[in-house]
C-alpha positions in Angstrom: 71.8 62.0 128.8 71.0 64.0 131.8 74.4 64.6 133.4 75.8 67.6 131.4 79.7 66.5 133.4 79.1 63.2 131.0 77.4 64.3 127.8 80.3 67.6 127.8 83.0 64.7 128.4 81.7 62.4 125.7 82.0 65.3 123.4 85.5 66.2 124.1 86.2 62.9 123.2 84.5 62.7 120.2 85.9 65.7 119.2 89.3 67.3 119.4 92.0 69.6 117.4 93.9 66.3 115.7 90.7 64.9 114.2 89.5 68.0 112.9 92.4 68.6 111.1 92.5 65.3 109.5 88.9 66.1 108.5 90.1 69.3 106.5 93.0 67.8 105.6 90.9 65.3 103.6 88.8 67.7 101.8 91.7 70.8 101.2 92.0 70.2 97.6 88.4 70.4 97.1 87.8 73.6 99.1 90.4 75.3 97.4 89.4 74.1 93.6 85.7 75.5 94.6 87.1 78.4 96.0 89.4 79.2 92.9 86.9 78.1 90.2 84.5 81.1 92.3 86.6 83.5 92.5 87.3 83.5 88.6 83.9 83.7 87.7 83.3 86.8 90.3 86.0 88.9 88.6 85.2 87.4 85.1 81.6 88.9 86.0 82.9 92.5 87.6 85.0 92.8 85.0 82.5 92.3 82.4 80.3 94.6 85.1 83.2 97.6 84.2 83.2 97.0 80.9 79.4 97.9 80.6 79.9 100.9 82.9 82.8 102.0 80.6 80.7 102.1 77.7 78.0 103.9 79.9 80.4 106.9 80.1 80.5 106.6 84.3 82.7 108.4 86.0 85.0 105.7 87.9 83.7 107.4 91.3 80.4 105.0 90.7 81.1 102.3 90.1 80.8 100.9 93.4 76.9 101.4 93.8 76.9 99.4 90.0 79.1 96.9 91.2 77.3 95.7 93.9 73.8 95.6 92.5 76.1 93.4 89.6 77.4 91.6 92.7 73.9 91.1 94.0 72.9 89.4 90.9 75.3 87.3 91.0 74.9 85.6 94.5 71.5 84.5 93.5 73.0 82.7 90.8 75.6 81.4 92.3 73.9 80.6 95.7 70.5 80.7 95.2 70.7 79.0 92.0 67.3 80.9 90.6 67.5 80.6 86.8 64.8 81.4 84.6 61.7 83.5 85.2 62.1 84.2 88.5 65.0 85.1 88.2 64.2 88.1 85.7 61.5 89.5 88.2 63.8 88.6 91.3 66.7 91.5 89.2 63.9 93.3 88.1 63.2 93.9 92.0 66.9 94.2 92.6 66.7 97.1 89.8 64.3 99.0 91.6 66.1 99.0 94.4 68.6 100.6 93.1 67.5 103.0 91.0 65.1 104.0 94.0 68.7 104.8 95.2 70.0 107.0 92.5 71.4 104.7 90.1 71.0 105.5 86.0 68.0 102.6 85.9 68.9 102.2 81.7 72.7 101.2 82.8 71.0 98.8 85.8 69.7 97.0 82.5 72.1 97.0 80.6 74.0 95.0 82.8 71.0 92.9 83.8 71.2 92.2 80.3 74.6 91.8 79.1 76.5 90.6 81.7 73.8 88.4 83.2 72.1 87.7 79.8 68.8 88.4 81.5 65.9 89.9 79.7 63.0 92.3 81.4 60.1 90.4 82.7 56.8 90.1 80.9 54.5 91.3 83.0 
């Protein structure tokens, strides 16, 4: 289609708010179900991370960066589907990154192993 006007008119015929609404209504329940499951899983992971931080005796003002580390690990498992040795290596890279930012590497290692059940990578 070389004619821009024709292309725009074809798009306007195909896309209407009513059609978009019908499409979303058809999948809305599935979207809500998946969001609820992901949010529940995220909150469970954050609670486990807080338990590790409590056991380590950290002040609550220091929780935010440790939770950010845990959220990055969580994102790797959920969105990228990384597991096994690749995940252990990626977790070590994140641990080194957050340790370089001043966090305690022993606490980060505890989060890695106790919350995500990831052992340290073997060389």
